[in-house]
CHARMM-style PDB file with segment names, atoms N, HN, CA, C and O in Angstrom:
ATOM      1  N   MET     1     147.145  -8.999 -35.913  1.00  0.00      PROA
ATOM      2  CA  MET     1     147.086  -8.180 -37.112  1.00  0.00      PROA
ATOM      3  C   MET     1     148.721  -7.845 -37.493  1.00  0.00      PROA
ATOM      4  O   MET     1     149.047  -7.916 -38.679  1.00  0.00      PROA
ATOM      5  N   ASP     2     149.581  -7.535 -36.627  1.00  0.00      PROA
ATOM      6  HN  ASP     2     149.317  -7.477 -35.664  1.00  0.00      PROA
ATOM      7  CA  ASP     2     150.843  -7.219 -37.060  1.00  0.00      PROA
ATOM      8  C   ASP     2     151.458  -8.512 -37.812  1.00  0.00      PROA
ATOM      9  O   ASP     2     152.276  -8.417 -38.727  1.00  0.00      PROA
ATOM     10  N   ASN     3     150.990  -9.654 -37.340  1.00  0.00      PROA
ATOM     11  HN  ASN     3     150.326  -9.731 -36.597  1.00  0.00      PROA
ATOM     12  CA  ASN     3     151.417 -10.925 -38.124  1.00  0.00      PROA
ATOM     13  C   ASN     3     150.917 -10.838 -39.582  1.00  0.00      PROA
ATOM     14  O   ASN     3     151.648 -11.029 -40.554  1.00  0.00      PROA
ATOM     15  N   LEU     4     149.711 -10.557 -39.641  1.00  0.00      PROA
ATOM     16  HN  LEU     4     149.117 -10.402 -38.852  1.00  0.00      PROA
ATOM     17  CA  LEU     4     149.127 -10.322 -41.020  1.00  0.00      PROA
ATOM     18  C   LEU     4     149.801  -9.288 -42.164  1.00  0.00      PROA
ATOM     19  O   LEU     4     150.008  -9.478 -43.363  1.00  0.00      PROA
ATOM     20  N   ASN     5     150.041  -8.209 -41.380  1.00  0.00      PROA
ATOM     21  HN  ASN     5     149.873  -8.054 -40.406  1.00  0.00      PROA
ATOM     22  CA  ASN     5     150.721  -7.224 -42.007  1.00  0.00      PROA
ATOM     23  C   ASN     5     152.357  -7.358 -42.470  1.00  0.00      PROA
ATOM     24  O   ASN     5     152.960  -6.752 -43.356  1.00  0.00      PROA
ATOM     25  N   GLN     6     152.875  -8.495 -41.418  1.00  0.00      PROA
ATOM     26  HN  GLN     6     152.385  -8.987 -40.698  1.00  0.00      PROA
ATOM     27  CA  GLN     6     154.153  -8.918 -41.912  1.00  0.00      PROA
ATOM     28  C   GLN     6     154.304  -9.955 -42.946  1.00  0.00      PROA
ATOM     29  O   GLN     6     155.281 -10.089 -43.683  1.00  0.00      PROA
ATOM     30  N   ASN     7     153.135 -10.746 -42.922  1.00  0.00      PROA
ATOM     31  HN  ASN     7     152.342 -10.638 -42.322  1.00  0.00      PROA
ATOM     32  CA  ASN     7     152.910 -11.706 -44.112  1.00  0.00      PROA
ATOM     33  C   ASN     7     152.844 -10.941 -45.377  1.00  0.00      PROA
ATOM     34  O   ASN     7     153.479 -11.348 -46.350  1.00  0.00      PROA
ATOM     35  N   ILE     8     152.107  -9.834 -45.446  1.00  0.00      PROA
ATOM     36  HN  ILE     8     151.591  -9.504 -44.656  1.00  0.00      PROA
ATOM     37  CA  ILE     8     151.498  -9.409 -46.701  1.00  0.00      PROA
ATOM     38  C   ILE     8     152.678  -8.574 -47.069  1.00  0.00      PROA
ATOM     39  O   ILE     8     152.873  -8.425 -48.275  1.00  0.00      PROA
ATOM     40  N   GLN     9     153.656  -7.894 -46.065  1.00  0.00      PROA
ATOM     41  HN  GLN     9     153.498  -8.015 -45.085  1.00  0.00      PROA
ATOM     42  CA  GLN     9     154.874  -7.336 -46.642  1.00  0.00      PROA
ATOM     43  C   GLN     9     155.945  -8.169 -47.053  1.00  0.00      PROA
ATOM     44  O   GLN     9     156.818  -7.813 -47.845  1.00  0.00      PROA
ATOM     45  N   SER    10     155.866  -9.397 -46.452  1.00  0.00      PROA
ATOM     46  HN  SER    10     155.157  -9.686 -45.808  1.00  0.00      PROA
ATOM     47  CA  SER    10     157.119 -10.331 -47.083  1.00  0.00      PROA
ATOM     48  C   SER    10     156.425 -11.161 -48.500  1.00  0.00      PROA
ATOM     49  O   SER    10     157.170 -11.908 -49.134  1.00  0.00      PROA
ATOM     50  N   LYS    11     155.051 -10.990 -48.920  1.00  0.00      PROA
ATOM     51  HN  LYS    11     154.445 -10.383 -48.404  1.00  0.00      PROA
ATOM     52  CA  LYS    11     154.772 -11.487 -50.006  1.00  0.00      PROA
ATOM     53  C   LYS    11     155.001 -10.197 -51.187  1.00  0.00      PROA
ATOM     54  O   LYS    11     155.258 -10.355 -52.380  1.00  0.00      PROA
ATOM     55  N   LEU    12     154.842  -9.053 -50.541  1.00  0.00      PROA
ATOM     56  HN  LEU    12     154.632  -8.925 -49.571  1.00  0.00      PROA
ATOM     57  CA  LEU    12     155.019  -7.881 -51.651  1.00  0.00      PROA
ATOM     58  C   LEU    12     156.440  -7.869 -51.818  1.00  0.00      PROA
ATOM     59  O   LEU    12     156.863  -7.881 -52.974  1.00  0.00      PROA
ATOM     60  N   ALA    13     157.346  -7.845 -50.755  1.00  0.00      PROA
ATOM     61  HN  ALA    13     157.002  -7.836 -49.816  1.00  0.00      PROA
ATOM     62  CA  ALA    13     158.746  -8.028 -51.164  1.00  0.00      PROA
ATOM     63  C   ALA    13     159.204  -9.091 -52.183  1.00  0.00      PROA
ATOM     64  O   ALA    13     159.921  -8.888 -53.162  1.00  0.00      PROA
ATOM     65  N   LEU    14     158.653 -10.287 -51.772  1.00  0.00      PROA
ATOM     66  HN  LEU    14     158.070 -10.452 -50.976  1.00  0.00      PROA
ATOM     67  CA  LEU    14     158.761 -11.411 -52.897  1.00  0.00      PROA
ATOM     68  C   LEU    14     158.291 -11.003 -54.100  1.00  0.00      PROA
ATOM     69  O   LEU    14     159.105 -11.102 -55.018  1.00  0.00      PROA
ATOM     70  N   GLU    15     157.247 -10.584 -54.364  1.00  0.00      PROA
ATOM     71  HN  GLU    15     156.586 -10.503 -53.619  1.00  0.00      PROA
ATOM     72  CA  GLU    15     156.618  -9.898 -55.599  1.00  0.00      PROA
ATOM     73  C   GLU    15     157.474  -8.924 -56.377  1.00  0.00      PROA
ATOM     74  O   GLU    15     157.573  -9.007 -57.601  1.00  0.00      PROA
ATOM     75  N   ILE    16     158.057  -8.053 -55.704  1.00  0.00      PROA
ATOM     76  HN  ILE    16     157.977  -7.985 -54.709  1.00  0.00      PROA
ATOM     77  CA  ILE    16     158.816  -7.020 -55.948  1.00  0.00      PROA
ATOM     78  C   ILE    16     160.093  -7.583 -56.584  1.00  0.00      PROA
ATOM     79  O   ILE    16     160.502  -7.270 -57.702  1.00  0.00      PROA
ATOM     80  N   ALA    17     160.657  -8.422 -55.772  1.00  0.00      PROA
ATOM     81  HN  ALA    17     160.325  -8.676 -54.863  1.00  0.00      PROA
ATOM     82  CA  ALA    17     162.117  -8.939 -56.256  1.00  0.00      PROA
ATOM     83  C   ALA    17     161.855  -9.867 -57.512  1.00  0.00      PROA
ATOM     84  O   ALA    17     162.657  -9.852 -58.446  1.00  0.00      PROA
ATOM     85  N   GLN    18     160.675 -10.715 -57.536  1.00  0.00      PROA
ATOM     86  HN  GLN    18     160.024 -10.727 -56.778  1.00  0.00      PROA
ATOM     87  CA  GLN    18     160.691 -11.141 -58.524  1.00  0.00      PROA
ATOM     88  C   GLN    18     160.247 -10.209 -59.882  1.00  0.00      PROA
ATOM     89  O   GLN    18     160.910 -10.418 -60.898  1.00  0.00      PROA
ATOM     90  N   LEU    19     159.393  -9.409 -59.937  1.00  0.00      PROA
ATOM     91  HN  LEU    19     158.854  -9.239 -59.112  1.00  0.00      PROA
ATOM     92  CA  LEU    19     159.365  -8.228 -60.889  1.00  0.00      PROA
ATOM     93  C   LEU    19     160.652  -7.605 -61.430  1.00  0.00      PROA
ATOM     94  O   LEU    19     160.820  -7.214 -62.585  1.00  0.00      PROA
ATOM     95  N   SER    20     161.650  -7.565 -60.298  1.00  0.00      PROA
ATOM     96  HN  SER    20     161.513  -7.883 -59.360  1.00  0.00      PROA
ATOM     97  CA  SER    20     162.613  -6.847 -60.688  1.00  0.00      PROA
ATOM     98  C   SER    20     163.487  -7.646 -61.373  1.00  0.00      PROA
ATOM     99  O   SER    20     164.212  -7.062 -62.179  1.00  0.00      PROA
ATOM    100  N   LEU    21     163.633  -9.098 -61.237  1.00  0.00      PROA
ATOM    101  HN  LEU    21     163.044  -9.572 -60.582  1.00  0.00      PROA
ATOM    102  CA  LEU    21     164.548 -10.099 -61.895  1.00  0.00      PROA
ATOM    103  C   LEU    21     163.715 -10.013 -63.187  1.00  0.00      PROA
ATOM    104  O   LEU    21     164.373  -9.612 -64.147  1.00  0.00      PROA
ATOM    105  N   ASP    22     162.383 -10.303 -63.448  1.00  0.00      PROA
ATOM    106  HN  ASP    22     161.848 -10.629 -62.668  1.00  0.00      PROA
ATOM    107  CA  ASP    22     161.784 -10.326 -64.759  1.00  0.00      PROA
ATOM    108  C   ASP    22     162.193  -9.215 -65.518  1.00  0.00      PROA
ATOM    109  O   ASP    22     162.692  -9.503 -66.605  1.00  0.00      PROA
ATOM    110  N   LYS    23     162.088  -7.644 -65.144  1.00  0.00      PROA
ATOM    111  HN  LYS    23     161.682  -7.410 -64.261  1.00  0.00      PROA
ATOM    112  CA  LYS    23     162.589  -6.672 -65.880  1.00  0.00      PROA
ATOM    113  C   LYS    23     164.030  -7.022 -66.365  1.00  0.00      PROA
ATOM    114  O   LYS    23     164.268  -7.109 -67.570  1.00  0.00      PROA
ATOM    115  N   ALA    24     164.897  -7.202 -65.507  1.00  0.00      PROA
ATOM    116  HN  ALA    24     164.703  -7.131 -64.529  1.00  0.00      PROA
ATOM    117  CA  ALA    24     166.259  -7.333 -65.736  1.00  0.00      PROA
ATOM    118  C   ALA    24     166.401  -8.532 -66.749  1.00  0.00      PROA
ATOM    119  O   ALA    24     167.310  -8.445 -67.574  1.00  0.00      PROA
ATOM    120  N   THR    25     165.657  -9.549 -66.763  1.00  0.00      PROA
ATOM    121  HN  THR    25     164.918  -9.620 -66.093  1.00  0.00      PROA
ATOM    122  CA  THR    25     165.723 -10.435 -67.848  1.00  0.00      PROA
ATOM    123  C   THR    25     165.273 -10.039 -69.232  1.00  0.00      PROA
ATOM    124  O   THR    25     165.803 -10.259 -70.321  1.00  0.00      PROA
ATOM    125  N   LEU    26     164.191  -9.415 -68.928  1.00  0.00      PROA
ATOM    126  HN  LEU    26     163.760  -9.236 -68.043  1.00  0.00      PROA
ATOM    127  CA  LEU    26     163.667  -8.862 -70.396  1.00  0.00      PROA
ATOM    128  C   LEU    26     164.460  -7.639 -70.945  1.00  0.00      PROA
ATOM    129  O   LEU    26     164.489  -7.365 -72.144  1.00  0.00      PROA
ATOM    130  N   GLN    27     165.217  -6.796 -69.808  1.00  0.00      PROA
ATOM    131  HN  GLN    27     165.194  -7.019 -68.833  1.00  0.00      PROA
ATOM    132  CA  GLN    27     166.381  -5.937 -70.584  1.00  0.00      PROA
ATOM    133  C   GLN    27     167.516  -6.801 -71.381  1.00  0.00      PROA
ATOM    134  O   GLN    27     167.978  -6.501 -72.482  1.00  0.00      PROA
ATOM    135  N   ALA    28     167.786  -7.678 -70.774  1.00  0.00      PROA
ATOM    136  HN  ALA    28     167.411  -7.923 -69.880  1.00  0.00      PROA
ATOM    137  CA  ALA    28     168.936  -8.370 -71.545  1.00  0.00      PROA
ATOM    138  C   ALA    28     168.514  -8.774 -72.721  1.00  0.00      PROA
ATOM    139  O   ALA    28     169.241  -8.662 -73.708  1.00  0.00      PROA
ATOM    140  N   GLN    29     167.267  -9.310 -72.790  1.00  0.00      PROA
ATOM    141  HN  GLN    29     166.677  -9.401 -71.988  1.00  0.00      PROA
ATOM    142  CA  GLN    29     166.731  -9.956 -74.053  1.00  0.00      PROA
ATOM    143  C   GLN    29     166.540  -8.867 -75.047  1.00  0.00      PROA
ATOM    144  O   GLN    29     166.868  -8.990 -76.227  1.00  0.00      PROA
ATOM    145  N   VAL    30     165.886  -7.564 -74.431  1.00  0.00      PROA
ATOM    146  HN  VAL    30     165.620  -7.464 -73.472  1.00  0.00      PROA
ATOM    147  CA  VAL    30     165.906  -6.736 -75.596  1.00  0.00      PROA
ATOM    148  C   VAL    30     167.366  -6.365 -76.179  1.00  0.00      PROA
ATOM    149  O   VAL    30     167.589  -6.234 -77.383  1.00  0.00      PROA
ATOM    150  N   GLU    31     168.325  -6.214 -75.164  1.00  0.00      PROA
ATOM    151  HN  GLU    31     168.144  -6.321 -74.187  1.00  0.00      PROA
ATOM    152  CA  GLU    31     169.657  -5.899 -75.623  1.00  0.00      PROA
ATOM    153  C   GLU    31     170.247  -6.906 -76.543  1.00  0.00      PROA
ATOM    154  O   GLU    31     171.024  -6.620 -77.454  1.00  0.00      PROA
ATOM    155  N   GLN    32     169.795  -8.210 -76.223  1.00  0.00      PROA
ATOM    156  HN  GLN    32     169.165  -8.443 -75.483  1.00  0.00      PROA
ATOM    157  CA  GLN    32     170.523  -9.260 -77.205  1.00  0.00      PROA
ATOM    158  C   GLN    32     169.849  -9.046 -78.508  1.00  0.00      PROA
ATOM    159  O   GLN    32     170.511  -9.062 -79.546  1.00  0.00      PROA
ATOM    160  N   LEU    33     168.416  -8.823 -78.513  1.00  0.00      PROA
ATOM    161  HN  LEU    33     167.879  -8.811 -77.670  1.00  0.00      PROA
ATOM    162  CA  LEU    33     167.820  -9.069 -79.814  1.00  0.00      PROA
ATOM    163  C   LEU    33     168.174  -7.773 -80.499  1.00  0.00      PROA
ATOM    164  O   LEU    33     168.397  -7.772 -81.710  1.00  0.00      PROA
ATOM    165  N   GLN    34     168.238  -6.639 -79.761  1.00  0.00      PROA
ATOM    166  HN  GLN    34     168.057  -6.640 -78.778  1.00  0.00      PROA
ATOM    167  CA  GLN    34     168.792  -5.382 -80.748  1.00  0.00      PROA
ATOM    168  C   GLN    34     169.995  -5.838 -81.269  1.00  0.00      PROA
ATOM    169  O   GLN    34     169.964  -5.826 -82.499  1.00  0.00      PROA
ATOM    170  N   ASN    35     171.101  -6.257 -80.779  1.00  0.00      PROA
ATOM    171  HN  ASN    35     171.127  -6.267 -79.780  1.00  0.00      PROA
ATOM    172  CA  ASN    35     172.466  -6.606 -81.398  1.00  0.00      PROA
ATOM    173  C   ASN    35     171.998  -7.599 -82.686  1.00  0.00      PROA
ATOM    174  O   ASN    35     172.337  -7.461 -83.861  1.00  0.00      PROA
ATOM    175  N   GLN    36     171.287  -8.440 -82.227  1.00  0.00      PROA
ATOM    176  HN  GLN    36     171.011  -8.553 -81.272  1.00  0.00      PROA
ATOM    177  CA  GLN    36     170.874  -9.553 -83.391  1.00  0.00      PROA
ATOM    178  C   GLN    36     170.547  -8.867 -84.404  1.00  0.00      PROA
ATOM    179  O   GLN    36     171.043  -9.069 -85.512  1.00  0.00      PROA
ATOM    180  N   ASN    37     169.427  -7.712 -84.098  1.00  0.00      PROA
ATOM    181  HN  ASN    37     169.025  -7.548 -83.198  1.00  0.00      PROA
ATOM    182  CA  ASN    37     168.847  -7.152 -85.341  1.00  0.00      PROA
ATOM    183  C   ASN    37     169.867  -6.423 -86.207  1.00  0.00      PROA
ATOM    184  O   ASN    37     169.925  -6.443 -87.437  1.00  0.00      PROA
ATOM    185  N   ALA    38     170.682  -5.758 -85.330  1.00  0.00      PROA
ATOM    186  HN  ALA    38     170.635  -5.742 -84.332  1.00  0.00      PROA
ATOM    187  CA  ALA    38     171.498  -4.877 -85.995  1.00  0.00      PROA
ATOM    188  C   ALA    38     172.537  -5.818 -86.994  1.00  0.00      PROA
ATOM    189  O   ALA    38     172.831  -5.473 -88.138  1.00  0.00      PROA
ATOM    190  N   GLU    39     172.932  -6.813 -86.473  1.00  0.00      PROA
ATOM    191  HN  GLU    39     172.694  -7.094 -85.544  1.00  0.00      PROA
ATOM    192  CA  GLU    39     173.715  -7.686 -87.394  1.00  0.00      PROA
ATOM    193  C   GLU    39     173.344  -8.328 -88.636  1.00  0.00      PROA
ATOM    194  O   GLU    39     174.081  -8.581 -89.589  1.00  0.00      PROA
ATOM    195  N   LEU    40     171.655  -8.644 -88.457  1.00  0.00      PROA
ATOM    196  HN  LEU    40     171.057  -8.439 -87.682  1.00  0.00      PROA
ATOM    197  CA  LEU    40     171.110  -8.938 -89.601  1.00  0.00      PROA
ATOM    198  C   LEU    40     170.648  -7.773 -90.535  1.00  0.00      PROA
ATOM    199  O   LEU    40     170.438  -7.899 -91.741  1.00  0.00      PROA
ATOM    200  N   GLN    41     170.537  -6.779 -89.910  1.00  0.00      PROA
ATOM    201  HN  GLN    41     170.707  -6.676 -88.930  1.00  0.00      PROA
ATOM    202  CA  GLN    41     170.178  -5.385 -90.889  1.00  0.00      PROA
ATOM    203  C   GLN    41     171.666  -4.994 -91.763  1.00  0.00      PROA
ATOM    204  O   GLN    41     171.694  -4.330 -92.799  1.00  0.00      PROA
ATOM    205  N   GLN    42     172.874  -5.591 -91.054  1.00  0.00      PROA
ATOM    206  HN  GLN    42     172.851  -6.130 -90.213  1.00  0.00      PROA
ATOM    207  CA  GLN    42     173.747  -5.356 -91.855  1.00  0.00      PROA
ATOM    208  C   GLN    42     174.106  -6.229 -92.803  1.00  0.00      PROA
ATOM    209  O   GLN    42     174.550  -5.908 -93.906  1.00  0.00      PROA
ATOM    210  N   GLN    43     173.869  -7.718 -92.277  1.00  0.00      PROA
ATOM    211  HN  GLN    43     173.509  -7.978 -91.382  1.00  0.00      PROA
ATOM    212  CA  GLN    43     173.791  -8.646 -93.499  1.00  0.00      PROA
ATOM    213  C   GLN    43     173.092  -8.207 -94.746  1.00  0.00      PROA
ATOM    214  O   GLN    43     173.653  -8.101 -95.837  1.00  0.00      PROA
ATOM    215  N   LEU    44     171.664  -7.928 -94.483  1.00  0.00      PROA
ATOM    216  HN  LEU    44     171.209  -8.014 -93.597  1.00  0.00      PROA
ATOM    217  CA  LEU    44     170.747  -7.401 -95.506  1.00  0.00      PROA
ATOM    218  C   LEU    44     171.280  -6.510 -96.196  1.00  0.00      PROA
ATOM    219  O   LEU    44     171.297  -6.763 -97.401  1.00  0.00      PROA
ATOM    220  N   ASP    45     171.846  -5.295 -95.802  1.00  0.00      PROA
ATOM    221  HN  ASP    45     171.832  -5.089 -94.824  1.00  0.00      PROA
ATOM    222  CA  ASP    45     172.397  -4.209 -96.395  1.00  0.00      PROA
ATOM    223  C   ASP    45     173.433  -4.421 -97.230  1.00  0.00      PROA
ATOM    224  O   ASP    45     173.674  -3.725 -98.217  1.00  0.00      PROA
ATOM    225  N   GLU    46     174.103  -5.428 -96.846  1.00  0.00      PROA
ATOM    226  HN  GLU    46     173.907  -5.993 -96.045  1.00  0.00      PROA
ATOM    227  CA  GLU    46     175.383  -5.917 -97.493  1.00  0.00      PROA
ATOM    228  C   GLU    46     175.080  -6.849 -98.912  1.00  0.00      PROA
ATOM    229  O   GLU    46     175.703  -6.745 -99.969  1.00  0.00      PROA
ATOM    230  N   ALA    47     174.141  -7.624 -98.676  1.00  0.00      PROA
ATOM    231  HN  ALA    47     173.634  -7.709 -97.817  1.00  0.00      PROA
ATOM    232  CA  ALA    47     173.305  -8.578 -99.597  1.00  0.00      PROA
ATOM    233  C   ALA    47     172.672  -7.595-100.590  1.00  0.00      PROA
ATOM    234  O   ALA    47     172.871  -7.710-101.799  1.00  0.00      PROA
ATOM    235  N   THR    48     171.987  -6.729-100.120  1.00  0.00      PROA
ATOM    236  HN  THR    48     171.826  -6.636 -99.137  1.00  0.00      PROA
ATOM    237  CA  THR    48     171.093  -5.810-101.194  1.00  0.00      PROA
ATOM    238  C   THR    48     171.983  -4.790-101.719  1.00  0.00      PROA
ATOM    239  O   THR    48     171.512  -3.950-102.486  1.00  0.00      PROA
ATOM    240  N   ALA    49     173.144  -4.760-101.417  1.00  0.00      PROA
ATOM    241  HN  ALA    49     173.527  -5.442-100.794  1.00  0.00      PROA
ATOM    242  CA  ALA    49     173.843  -2.883-101.763  1.00  0.00      PROA
ATOM    243  C   ALA    49     174.203  -3.306-103.261  1.00  0.00      PROA
ATOM    244  O   ALA    49     174.519  -4.482-103.442  1.00  0.00      PROA
ATOM    245  N   PRO    50     174.180  -2.559-104.184  1.00  0.00      PROA
ATOM    246  CA  PRO    50     174.531  -2.367-105.338  1.00  0.00      PROA
ATOM    247  C   PRO    50     176.203  -2.709-105.347  1.00  0.00      PROA
ATOM    248  O   PRO    50     176.939  -2.447-104.395  1.00  0.00      PROA
ATOM    249  N   GLU    51     176.626  -3.314-106.548  1.00  0.00      PROA
ATOM    250  HN  GLU    51     176.029  -3.527-107.321  1.00  0.00      PROA
ATOM    251  CA  GLU    51     177.947  -3.941-106.517  1.00  0.00      PROA
ATOM    252  C   GLU    51     178.617  -2.813-106.876  1.00  0.00      PROA
ATOM    253  O   GLU    51     178.346  -2.242-107.933  1.00  0.00      PROA
ATOM    254  N   THR    52     179.693  -2.308-105.921  1.00  0.00      PROA
ATOM    255  HN  THR    52     179.912  -2.772-105.063  1.00  0.00      PROA
ATOM    256  CA  THR    52     180.655  -1.239-106.086  1.00  0.00      PROA
ATOM    257  C   THR    52     181.987  -1.931-106.327  1.00  0.00      PROA
ATOM    258  O   THR    52     182.932  -1.184-106.581  1.00  0.00      PROA
ATOM    259  N   GLN    53     182.227  -3.322-106.285  1.00  0.00      PROA
ATOM    260  HN  GLN    53     181.459  -3.928-106.079  1.00  0.00      PROA
ATOM    261  CA  GLN    53     183.652  -3.775-106.751  1.00  0.00      PROA
ATOM    262  C   GLN    53     183.274  -4.653-107.682  1.00  0.00      PROA
ATOM    263  O   GLN    53     182.169  -5.189-107.767  1.00  0.00      PROA
ATOM    264  N   ASN    54     184.514  -4.848-108.617  1.00  0.00      PROA
ATOM    265  HN  ASN    54     185.411  -4.413-108.548  1.00  0.00      PROA
ATOM    266  CA  ASN    54     184.379  -5.509-109.685  1.00  0.00      PROA
ATOM    267  C   ASN    54     184.601  -6.992-109.118  1.00  0.00      PROA
ATOM    268  O   ASN    54     185.325  -7.145-108.135  1.00  0.00      PROA
ATOM    269  N   LYS    55     184.047  -7.965-109.668  1.00  0.00      PROA
ATOM    270  HN  LYS    55     183.458  -7.841-110.467  1.00  0.00      PROA
ATOM    271  CA  LYS    55     184.555  -9.356-109.145  1.00  0.00      PROA
ATOM    272  C   LYS    55     185.778  -9.897-109.909  1.00  0.00      PROA
ATOM    273  O   LYS    55     185.586 -10.787-110.737  1.00  0.00      PROA
ATOM    274  N   GLY    56     186.781  -9.518-109.735  1.00  0.00      PROA
ATOM    275  HN  GLY    56     186.937  -8.795-109.062  1.00  0.00      PROA
ATOM    276  CA  GLY    56     187.863 -10.099-110.172  1.00  0.00      PROA
ATOM    277  C   GLY    56     188.131  -9.942-111.771  1.00  0.00      PROA
ATOM    278  O   GLY    56     188.827 -10.711-112.434  1.00  0.00      PROA
ATOM    279  N   GLU    57     187.641  -9.125-112.121  1.00  0.00      PROA
ATOM    280  HN  GLU    57     187.075  -8.500-111.582  1.00  0.00      PROA
ATOM    281  CA  GLU    57     187.787  -8.788-113.801  1.00  0.00      PROA
ATOM    282  C   GLU    57     188.789  -7.751-113.848  1.00  0.00      PROA
ATOM    283  OT1 GLU    57     189.135  -7.275-114.929  1.00  0.00      PROA
TER     284      GLU     57
END
């Protein structure tokens, strides 16, 4: 019975480690996407902003 419990605990520990890695990966992806979104939003704002400077006139 102890062997079975150890086996279950080992599998649970591996599962927890994998889930922790998955979480860290997803958090990094979220941060990357948020940065990309901010850059794209800035580009959109610049592209759609009313002209406030005259172009060489």
